LUMLO-339736 format. One record per residue (C-alpha): x, y, z; residue in three letters; residue number from 1. Coordinates in nm, 2 decimals. Layout:
BEGIN
[r [X,Y,Z],Ala,NUM]
...
***
This chain:
BEGIN
[r [-3.84,4.73,-8.54],Met,1]
[r [-3.69,4.73,-8.20],Lys,2]
[r [-3.36,4.87,-8.06],Leu,3]
[r [-3.24,4.55,-7.90],Ser,4]
[r [-2.88,4.46,-7.96],Arg,5]
[r [-2.65,4.59,-7.69],Ala,6]
[r [-2.29,4.59,-7.80],Leu,7]
[r [-2.00,4.48,-7.57],Pro,8]
[r [-1.83,4.75,-7.37],Leu,9]
[r [-1.52,4.73,-7.58],Ala,10]
[r [-1.74,4.78,-7.89],Gly,11]
[r [-1.91,5.07,-7.73],Leu,12]
[r [-1.58,5.24,-7.67],Thr,13]
[r [-1.46,5.18,-8.02],Ala,14]
[r [-1.78,5.28,-8.20],Leu,15]
[r [-1.89,5.56,-7.97],Gly,16]
[r [-2.21,5.63,-7.80],Ala,17]
[r [-2.42,5.67,-8.11],Thr,18]
[r [-2.36,5.31,-8.21],Ala,19]
[r [-2.45,5.17,-7.87],Ala,20]
[r [-2.75,4.98,-8.01],Gln,21]
[r [-2.84,4.83,-8.34],Ala,22]
[r [-3.19,4.84,-8.47],Glu,23]
[r [-3.36,4.50,-8.52],Thr,24]
[r [-3.56,4.45,-8.83],Leu,25]
[r [-3.82,4.17,-8.81],Thr,26]
[r [-3.84,4.01,-9.15],Val,27]
[r [-4.13,3.77,-9.24],Ala,28]
[r [-4.06,3.54,-9.52],Thr,29]
[r [-4.16,3.20,-9.68],Val,30]
[r [-3.97,2.88,-9.63],Asn,31]
[r [-3.85,2.81,-9.98],Asn,32]
[r [-3.50,2.77,-10.10],Asn,33]
[r [-3.44,3.12,-10.23],Asp,34]
[r [-3.55,3.27,-9.90],Met,35]
[r [-3.34,3.03,-9.70],Val,36]
[r [-3.04,3.15,-9.90],Ile,37]
[r [-3.13,3.51,-9.82],Met,38]
[r [-3.15,3.43,-9.45],Gln,39]
[r [-2.81,3.25,-9.47],Ser,40]
[r [-2.65,3.58,-9.60],Leu,41]
[r [-2.76,3.77,-9.29],Thr,42]
[r [-2.40,3.82,-9.18],Glu,43]
[r [-2.30,3.97,-9.51],Ala,44]
[r [-2.57,4.23,-9.48],Phe,45]
[r [-2.51,4.30,-9.11],Glu,46]
[r [-2.13,4.35,-9.17],Gln,47]
[r [-2.21,4.61,-9.44],Ala,48]
[r [-2.48,4.77,-9.22],His,49]
[r [-2.36,4.73,-8.86],Pro,50]
[r [-2.64,4.95,-8.73],Asp,51]
[r [-2.90,4.70,-8.84],Ile,52]
[r [-2.97,4.35,-8.72],Glu,53]
[r [-3.21,4.10,-8.89],Leu,54]
[r [-3.46,3.89,-8.70],Asp,55]
[r [-3.62,3.63,-8.92],Trp,56]
[r [-3.97,3.48,-8.91],Val,57]
[r [-3.98,3.20,-9.16],Val,58]
[r [-4.32,3.04,-9.22],Leu,59]
[r [-4.49,2.79,-9.45],Glu,60]
[r [-4.66,2.97,-9.73],Glu,61]
[r [-5.02,2.94,-9.62],Asn,62]
[r [-4.93,3.03,-9.26],Val,63]
[r [-4.73,3.33,-9.38],Leu,64]
[r [-5.02,3.47,-9.57],Arg,65]
[r [-5.25,3.43,-9.28],Gln,66]
[r [-5.01,3.59,-9.03],Arg,67]
[r [-4.92,3.89,-9.26],Leu,68]
[r [-5.28,3.96,-9.37],Thr,69]
[r [-5.40,3.97,-9.01],Thr,70]
[r [-5.11,4.19,-8.90],Asp,71]
[r [-5.13,4.44,-9.17],Ile,72]
[r [-5.51,4.47,-9.17],Ala,73]
[r [-5.51,4.54,-8.80],Thr,74]
[r [-5.20,4.77,-8.80],Gly,75]
[r [-5.03,4.52,-8.57],Gly,76]
[r [-4.68,4.63,-8.66],Gly,77]
[r [-4.51,4.30,-8.58],Gln,78]
[r [-4.30,4.31,-8.90],Phe,79]
[r [-4.08,4.56,-9.07],Asp,80]
[r [-4.03,4.37,-9.39],Val,81]
[r [-4.30,4.14,-9.54],Met,82]
[r [-4.26,3.88,-9.82],Thr,83]
[r [-4.57,3.92,-10.03],Ile,84]
[r [-4.66,3.86,-10.39],Gly,85]
[r [-4.82,4.01,-10.70],Thr,86]
[r [-5.17,3.92,-10.56],Tyr,87]
[r [-5.13,4.12,-10.24],Glu,88]
[r [-4.94,4.42,-10.36],Val,89]
[r [-5.21,4.61,-10.56],Pro,90]
[r [-5.48,4.53,-10.30],Ile,91]
[r [-5.27,4.64,-10.00],Trp,92]
[r [-5.13,4.94,-10.18],Ala,93]
[r [-5.48,5.07,-10.26],Glu,94]
[r [-5.55,5.06,-9.88],Arg,95]
[r [-5.23,5.25,-9.81],Asp,96]
[r [-5.10,4.96,-9.61],Trp,97]
[r [-4.76,4.96,-9.79],Leu,98]
[r [-4.48,5.22,-9.80],Thr,99]
[r [-4.43,5.35,-10.16],Pro,100]
[r [-4.08,5.29,-10.28],Leu,101]
[r [-4.00,5.60,-10.49],Asp,102]
[r [-3.67,5.78,-10.52],Asn,103]
[r [-3.47,5.46,-10.50],Leu,104]
[r [-3.09,5.51,-10.53],Pro,105]
[r [-2.95,5.53,-10.88],Ala,106]
[r [-2.72,5.23,-10.82],Asp,107]
[r [-3.03,5.02,-10.76],Tyr,108]
[r [-3.10,5.05,-11.13],Arg,109]
[r [-3.48,5.03,-11.14],Val,110]
[r [-3.47,5.01,-11.52],Asp,111]
[r [-3.29,4.68,-11.49],Asp,112]
[r [-3.60,4.52,-11.34],Leu,113]
[r [-3.81,4.31,-11.59],Leu,114]
[r [-4.10,4.53,-11.70],Gln,115]
[r [-4.38,4.27,-11.64],Ser,116]
[r [-4.26,4.20,-11.29],Val,117]
[r [-4.21,4.57,-11.22],Arg,118]
[r [-4.56,4.65,-11.34],Asp,119]
[r [-4.71,4.38,-11.12],Gly,120]
[r [-4.56,4.54,-10.81],Leu,121]
[r [-4.65,4.90,-10.89],Ser,122]
[r [-4.94,5.13,-10.83],Gln,123]
[r [-4.98,5.44,-11.05],Asp,124]
[r [-4.62,5.38,-11.17],Gly,125]
[r [-4.47,5.37,-10.82],Thr,126]
[r [-4.32,5.05,-10.69],Leu,127]
[r [-4.49,4.92,-10.37],Gln,128]
[r [-4.26,4.63,-10.32],Ala,129]
[r [-3.92,4.52,-10.47],Leu,130]
[r [-3.90,4.18,-10.65],Pro,131]
[r [-3.69,3.92,-10.49],Phe,132]
[r [-3.76,3.66,-10.75],Tyr,133]
[r [-4.01,3.62,-11.04],Gly,134]
[r [-4.15,3.30,-11.19],Glu,135]
[r [-4.38,3.14,-11.43],Ser,136]
[r [-4.47,2.77,-11.45],Ser,137]
[r [-4.32,2.50,-11.68],Met,138]
[r [-4.29,2.13,-11.71],Met,139]
[r [-3.99,1.93,-11.59],Tyr,140]
[r [-3.93,1.58,-11.71],Tyr,141]
[r [-3.68,1.29,-11.69],Arg,142]
[r [-3.51,1.27,-12.03],Lys,143]
[r [-3.37,0.93,-11.96],Asp,144]
[r [-3.72,0.79,-11.90],Leu,145]
[r [-3.86,0.95,-12.20],Phe,146]
[r [-3.58,0.82,-12.42],Glu,147]
[r [-3.61,0.47,-12.29],Ala,148]
[r [-3.98,0.48,-12.36],Ala,149]
[r [-3.93,0.62,-12.70],Gly,150]
[r [-4.13,0.94,-12.62],Ile,151]
[r [-4.03,1.26,-12.79],Glu,152]
[r [-4.12,1.58,-12.62],Met,153]
[r [-4.30,1.82,-12.86],Pro,154]
[r [-4.24,2.19,-12.87],Glu,155]
[r [-4.57,2.24,-12.69],Gln,156]
[r [-4.71,1.94,-12.49],Pro,157]
[r [-5.08,1.90,-12.42],Thr,158]
[r [-5.25,1.77,-12.10],Trp,159]
[r [-5.39,1.46,-12.28],Pro,160]
[r [-5.03,1.38,-12.39],Gln,161]
[r [-4.91,1.42,-12.04],Val,162]
[r [-5.17,1.17,-11.92],Arg,163]
[r [-5.06,0.92,-12.18],Glu,164]
[r [-4.69,0.96,-12.09],Trp,165]
[r [-4.76,0.94,-11.72],Ala,166]
[r [-4.93,0.60,-11.78],Gly,167]
[r [-4.63,0.48,-11.97],Gln,168]
[r [-4.37,0.59,-11.71],Leu,169]
[r [-4.56,0.52,-11.39],His,170]
[r [-4.40,0.24,-11.18],Asp,171]
[r [-4.53,0.26,-10.82],Ala,172]
[r [-4.34,-0.05,-10.72],Glu,173]
[r [-4.02,0.13,-10.79],Gln,174]
[r [-4.15,0.45,-10.62],Glu,175]
[r [-4.14,0.62,-10.95],Arg,176]
[r [-4.46,0.81,-11.03],Tyr,177]
[r [-4.58,0.93,-11.37],Gly,178]
[r [-4.66,1.28,-11.26],Ile,179]
[r [-4.62,1.50,-10.95],Cys,180]
[r [-4.85,1.80,-10.91],Leu,181]
[r [-4.95,2.03,-10.62],Arg,182]
[r [-5.23,1.88,-10.41],Gly,183]
[r [-5.19,2.07,-10.08],Lys,184]
[r [-5.50,2.30,-10.04],Pro,185]
[r [-5.44,2.67,-10.07],Gly,186]
[r [-5.50,2.94,-10.32],Trp,187]
[r [-5.13,2.97,-10.38],Gly,188]
[r [-5.08,2.59,-10.37],Glu,189]
[r [-5.31,2.35,-10.54],Asn,190]
[r [-5.53,2.63,-10.69],Met,191]
[r [-5.23,2.80,-10.86],Ala,192]
[r [-5.18,2.48,-11.07],Leu,193]
[r [-5.55,2.40,-11.10],Ala,194]
[r [-5.64,2.75,-11.21],Thr,195]
[r [-5.39,2.73,-11.50],Thr,196]
[r [-5.55,2.40,-11.60],Met,197]
[r [-5.90,2.55,-11.58],Val,198]
[r [-5.78,2.84,-11.79],Asn,199]
[r [-5.64,2.61,-12.05],Ser,200]
[r [-5.95,2.39,-12.05],Phe,201]
[r [-6.15,2.71,-12.14],Gly,202]
[r [-6.28,2.80,-11.79],Gly,203]
[r [-6.27,3.11,-11.58],Arg,204]
[r [-6.34,3.20,-11.21],Trp,205]
[r [-6.61,3.46,-11.29],Phe,206]
[r [-6.81,3.59,-11.59],Asp,207]
[r [-6.82,3.96,-11.67],Met,208]
[r [-7.09,4.02,-11.41],Asp,209]
[r [-6.89,3.85,-11.14],Trp,210]
[r [-7.11,3.54,-11.14],Asn,211]
[r [-6.90,3.24,-11.02],Pro,212]
[r [-6.83,2.98,-11.29],Gln,213]
[r [-6.70,2.70,-11.08],Ile,214]
[r [-6.97,2.45,-11.16],Asp,215]
[r [-6.93,2.51,-11.54],Ser,216]
[r [-6.84,2.22,-11.78],Pro,217]
[r [-6.49,2.36,-11.82],Ala,218]
[r [-6.42,2.34,-11.45],Trp,219]
[r [-6.57,1.99,-11.43],Gln,220]
[r [-6.35,1.87,-11.71],Glu,221]
[r [-6.03,2.04,-11.58],Ala,222]
[r [-6.07,1.93,-11.22],Ile,223]
[r [-6.19,1.59,-11.32],Gly,224]
[r [-5.88,1.55,-11.54],Phe,225]
[r [-5.65,1.67,-11.26],Tyr,226]
[r [-5.81,1.44,-10.99],Val,227]
[r [-5.80,1.13,-11.22],Asp,228]
[r [-5.44,1.21,-11.33],Leu,229]
[r [-5.30,1.24,-10.98],Leu,230]
[r [-5.50,0.94,-10.85],Asn,231]
[r [-5.40,0.72,-11.14],Asp,232]
[r [-5.03,0.82,-11.18],Phe,233]
[r [-4.94,1.05,-10.89],Gly,234]
[r [-4.75,0.97,-10.57],Pro,235]
[r [-4.93,0.85,-10.25],Pro,236]
[r [-5.06,1.13,-10.03],Gly,237]
[r [-5.06,1.38,-10.32],Ala,238]
[r [-5.31,1.60,-10.13],Ser,239]
[r [-5.03,1.69,-9.89],Ser,240]
[r [-4.78,1.79,-10.15],Asn,241]
[r [-4.71,2.15,-10.23],Gly,242]
[r [-4.41,2.31,-10.40],Phe,243]
[r [-4.15,2.20,-10.15],Asn,244]
[r [-4.27,1.85,-10.12],Glu,245]
[r [-4.28,1.79,-10.50],Asn,246]
[r [-3.94,1.95,-10.54],Leu,247]
[r [-3.80,1.70,-10.30],Ala,248]
[r [-3.98,1.41,-10.48],Leu,249]
[r [-3.86,1.52,-10.82],Phe,250]
[r [-3.50,1.58,-10.70],Ser,251]
[r [-3.48,1.23,-10.57],Arg,252]
[r [-3.60,1.08,-10.90],Gly,253]
[r [-3.95,0.98,-10.78],Asn,254]
[r [-4.14,1.17,-11.06],Cys,255]
[r [-4.12,1.13,-11.43],Ala,256]
[r [-4.29,1.47,-11.48],Met,257]
[r [-4.36,1.77,-11.27],Trp,258]
[r [-4.55,2.09,-11.37],Val,259]
[r [-4.46,2.38,-11.13],Asp,260]
[r [-4.27,2.70,-11.08],Ala,261]
[r [-3.98,2.80,-11.31],Thr,262]
[r [-3.79,2.90,-10.99],Ser,263]
[r [-3.73,2.53,-10.92],Ala,264]
[r [-3.50,2.50,-11.23],Ala,265]
[r [-3.19,2.62,-11.06],Gly,266]
[r [-3.22,2.37,-10.77],Lys,267]
[r [-3.30,2.09,-11.01],Leu,268]
[r [-2.99,2.16,-11.22],Phe,269]
[r [-2.77,2.18,-10.92],Asp,270]
[r [-2.58,1.85,-10.90],Thr,271]
[r [-2.53,1.90,-10.52],Asp,272]
[r [-2.90,1.93,-10.47],Glu,273]
[r [-3.06,1.70,-10.74],Ser,274]
[r [-3.01,1.34,-10.82],Gln,275]
[r [-3.16,1.40,-11.17],Val,276]
[r [-2.96,1.71,-11.27],Ala,277]
[r [-2.80,1.53,-11.56],Asp,278]
[r [-3.13,1.38,-11.67],Lys,279]
[r [-3.35,1.69,-11.66],Leu,280]
[r [-3.55,1.81,-11.95],Gly,281]
[r [-3.79,2.10,-11.96],Phe,282]
[r [-4.08,2.21,-12.17],Ala,283]
[r [-4.36,2.47,-12.16],Pro,284]
[r [-4.65,2.41,-11.93],Ala,285]
[r [-4.91,2.18,-12.10],Pro,286]
[r [-5.21,2.32,-12.27],Ile,287]
[r [-5.56,2.18,-12.34],Ala,288]
[r [-5.81,2.39,-12.55],Lys,289]
[r [-5.62,2.71,-12.53],Thr,290]
[r [-5.27,2.83,-12.44],Ser,291]
[r [-5.43,3.13,-12.26],Lys,292]
[r [-5.35,3.13,-11.89],Gly,293]
[r [-5.16,2.80,-11.92],Ser,294]
[r [-4.86,2.92,-11.73],His,295]
[r [-4.87,3.16,-11.44],Trp,296]
[r [-4.69,3.48,-11.35],Leu,297]
[r [-4.58,3.54,-10.99],Trp,298]
[r [-4.32,3.74,-10.80],Ser,299]
[r [-4.22,3.71,-10.44],Trp,300]
[r [-4.13,4.06,-10.33],Ala,301]
[r [-4.02,4.24,-10.02],Leu,302]
[r [-4.24,4.52,-9.89],Ala,303]
[r [-4.24,4.76,-9.60],Ile,304]
[r [-4.57,4.78,-9.41],Pro,305]
[r [-4.69,5.13,-9.33],Ala,306]
[r [-4.71,5.02,-8.97],Ser,307]
[r [-4.33,4.97,-8.94],Ser,308]
[r [-4.14,5.22,-8.72],Asp,309]
[r [-3.82,5.16,-8.91],Ser,310]
[r [-3.89,5.23,-9.27],Lys,311]
[r [-3.54,5.37,-9.35],Asp,312]
[r [-3.36,5.07,-9.22],Ala,313]
[r [-3.61,4.84,-9.39],Ala,314]
[r [-3.55,5.02,-9.71],Arg,315]
[r [-3.18,4.97,-9.67],Glu,316]
[r [-3.24,4.59,-9.64],Phe,317]
[r [-3.48,4.54,-9.92],Ile,318]
[r [-3.28,4.74,-10.17],Thr,319]
[r [-2.98,4.53,-10.08],Trp,320]
[r [-3.16,4.20,-10.10],Ala,321]
[r [-3.31,4.27,-10.44],Thr,322]
[r [-3.00,4.43,-10.59],Ser,323]
[r [-2.77,4.32,-10.87],Glu,324]
[r [-2.50,4.32,-10.59],Glu,325]
[r [-2.70,4.05,-10.41],Tyr,326]
[r [-2.75,3.84,-10.72],Val,327]
[r [-2.37,3.84,-10.77],Asn,328]
[r [-2.31,3.76,-10.41],Leu,329]
[r [-2.54,3.45,-10.43],Val,330]
[r [-2.37,3.35,-10.75],Gly,331]
[r [-2.03,3.36,-10.60],Glu,332]
[r [-2.11,3.20,-10.27],Arg,333]
[r [-2.39,2.95,-10.36],Glu,334]
[r [-2.34,2.89,-10.73],Gly,335]
[r [-2.50,3.06,-11.03],Trp,336]
[r [-2.79,2.82,-11.05],Thr,337]
[r [-2.90,2.94,-10.71],Ser,338]
[r [-2.93,3.31,-10.79],Val,339]
[r [-3.29,3.45,-10.75],Pro,340]
[r [-3.43,3.44,-11.11],Pro,341]
[r [-3.69,3.64,-11.30],Gly,342]
[r [-3.63,3.99,-11.18],Thr,343]
[r [-3.34,4.16,-11.35],Arg,344]
[r [-3.23,4.18,-11.71],Lys,345]
[r [-2.87,4.18,-11.60],Ser,346]
[r [-2.91,3.83,-11.45],Thr,347]
[r [-2.99,3.70,-11.80],Tyr,348]
[r [-2.71,3.90,-11.96],Glu,349]
[r [-2.46,3.76,-11.71],Asn,350]
[r [-2.22,3.51,-11.88],Pro,351]
[r [-2.18,3.32,-11.56],Asn,352]
[r [-2.55,3.26,-11.53],Tyr,353]
[r [-2.59,3.18,-11.90],Gln,354]
[r [-2.33,2.91,-11.87],Glu,355]
[r [-2.47,2.76,-11.55],Ala,356]
[r [-2.84,2.78,-11.63],Ala,357]
[r [-2.93,2.64,-11.98],Pro,358]
[r [-3.29,2.71,-11.89],Phe,359]
[r [-3.23,3.09,-11.85],Ala,360]
[r [-3.37,3.20,-12.19],Gly,361]
[r [-3.66,2.96,-12.17],Phe,362]
[r [-3.77,3.08,-11.83],Val,363]
[r [-3.73,3.45,-11.93],Leu,364]
[r [-3.96,3.38,-12.23],Asp,365]
[r [-4.22,3.21,-12.00],Ala,366]
[r [-4.22,3.50,-11.76],Ile,367]
[r [-4.25,3.76,-12.04],Gln,368]
[r [-4.52,3.55,-12.22],Gly,369]
[r [-4.76,3.53,-11.93],Ala,370]
[r [-5.03,3.79,-11.95],Asp,371]
[r [-5.24,3.85,-11.64],Pro,372]
[r [-5.47,4.08,-11.83],Thr,373]
[r [-5.58,3.82,-12.08],Asp,374]
[r [-5.57,3.48,-11.92],Ser,375]
[r [-5.90,3.32,-12.01],Thr,376]
[r [-6.06,3.20,-12.33],Leu,377]
[r [-6.39,3.38,-12.25],Glu,378]
[r [-6.38,3.74,-12.12],Pro,379]
[r [-6.33,3.78,-11.75],Ser,380]
[r [-6.34,4.09,-11.53],Pro,381]
[r [-6.03,4.03,-11.33],Tyr,382]
[r [-5.65,4.06,-11.35],Ile,383]
[r [-5.44,3.75,-11.27],Gly,384]
[r [-5.35,3.42,-11.43],Val,385]
[r [-5.35,3.18,-11.13],Gln,386]
[r [-5.55,3.41,-10.90],Phe,387]
[r [-5.82,3.67,-10.91],Val,388]
[r [-5.70,4.02,-10.81],Gly,389]
[r [-5.98,4.10,-10.56],Ile,390]
[r [-5.95,4.10,-10.18],Pro,391]
[r [-6.21,3.83,-10.15],Glu,392]
[r [-6.00,3.58,-10.35],Phe,393]
[r [-5.77,3.48,-10.07],Gln,394]
[r [-6.06,3.32,-9.87],Ser,395]
[r [-6.24,3.20,-10.19],Ile,396]
[r [-5.93,3.04,-10.34],Gly,397]
[r [-5.84,2.87,-10.01],Thr,398]
[r [-6.19,2.74,-9.96],Gln,399]
[r [-6.22,2.61,-10.31],Val,400]
[r [-5.87,2.46,-10.28],Gly,401]
[r [-5.99,2.26,-9.97],Gln,402]
[r [-6.29,2.13,-10.17],Met,403]
[r [-6.08,2.03,-10.46],Val,404]
[r [-5.84,1.85,-10.22],Ala,405]
[r [-6.14,1.67,-10.08],Ser,406]
[r [-6.22,1.54,-10.43],Ala,407]
[r [-5.86,1.43,-10.47],Leu,408]
[r [-5.87,1.23,-10.15],Thr,409]
[r [-6.21,1.08,-10.25],Gly,410]
[r [-6.41,1.23,-9.96],Glu,411]
[r [-6.64,1.38,-10.22],Thr,412]
[r [-6.69,1.35,-10.60],Ser,413]
[r [-6.56,1.62,-10.83],Val,414]
[r [-6.91,1.72,-10.91],Glu,415]
[r [-7.01,1.76,-10.54],Gln,416]
[r [-6.69,1.95,-10.46],Ala,417]
[r [-6.74,2.20,-10.74],Leu,418]
[r [-7.11,2.25,-10.66],Gln,419]
[r [-7.02,2.32,-10.30],Ala,420]
[r [-6.75,2.56,-10.41],Ala,421]
[r [-6.99,2.73,-10.64],Gln,422]
[r [-7.25,2.78,-10.36],Arg,423]
[r [-6.98,2.91,-10.11],Ala,424]
[r [-6.84,3.15,-10.37],Thr,425]
[r [-7.18,3.28,-10.46],Glu,426]
[r [-7.24,3.36,-10.09],Arg,427]
[r [-6.91,3.53,-10.05],Thr,428]
[r [-6.96,3.75,-10.36],Met,429]
[r [-7.31,3.85,-10.25],Lys,430]
[r [-7.19,3.95,-9.90],Arg,431]
[r [-6.91,4.15,-10.06],Ala,432]
[r [-7.16,4.33,-10.28],Gly,433]
[r [-7.06,4.20,-10.62],Tyr,434]
[r [-7.40,4.02,-10.67],Leu,435]
[r [-7.75,4.11,-10.57],Asp,436]
***
């Protein structure tokens, strides 16, 4: 943090010498809708905290992860607040890269945080980051198209059913595609969705001895299914589509189905933002051979790097941005479907949110039903549904994501892509000392 904002002379006179300058907090965050809303409320925070100014660095998800990882690993100190997730928190906390968040003020109401989300952001019972929003994954679909085609959504859809429905509803000439899924490479992009498919097809990233399992029959079946599904019934250029791109496609009515984050529900139900708000249906994420690991668990959270020189001011900001007060502020200014979901019990008990968000109970059940400690059919040595909770996974997941994307574009076959991914992961695990 820097001392940078000089006040006008009149202001200096009024506020006195001690308020001559405000501290500037540099906040790094991701470019999704919830974070854009947080940025838009800068004035509300600064009015309540005139001694603090916010300077935003908003980045695409993959770029954000690279920038933050490099900065915190080198002690660069470029940022006072970092937006990180349930993958980074335990790994970075173990290295003492984060500022523990104990002794939070009573009015913050720590006990109001959902237990599963709170546990994912804690080390030895102490929070290391505060949850901004939490999510699982689910399926969105166009009820009008399903009804016209005589398709009835079951309580628990399967991936083979999804493929059959996608074929029935696909109409490329009308720019309406049977299914939209993440194709953009990245461990938090295409591999988040692909890993839940692998889990449900009975696969896992590693066996109990940390041997990679990427060329296993379960991976071949799951990734082959994913590639064929998107190539047959997905939009053109699917390998470039991540969360934001697919959200835009579905909101415009270009997708009959979309499997992605529960956090998109509010925007899709917002009639000002979505052309399909009155046609929107939702269902659990599809399954294949098992429901284990079929829907992910994630939380974007705000953390204070140990390298920050302004920990007290940063703490003021992140407690405000993750508070019940902030949720109510967003609800009043932006509408109740826009409040950050998946973090606080009080959000789901709020009558305003219950009335505006018919998906609220469904999403809460999905978040609470995801189990990062038991996400694969066969035993696995790691924690995580859509990721593996080891430091090496960031590079492994991104590399494998690039190879899966190459299969999606037809540059390689699925078999070749997974064999290459297997070899690369074996080399990484040997260098890291997991394998002889």
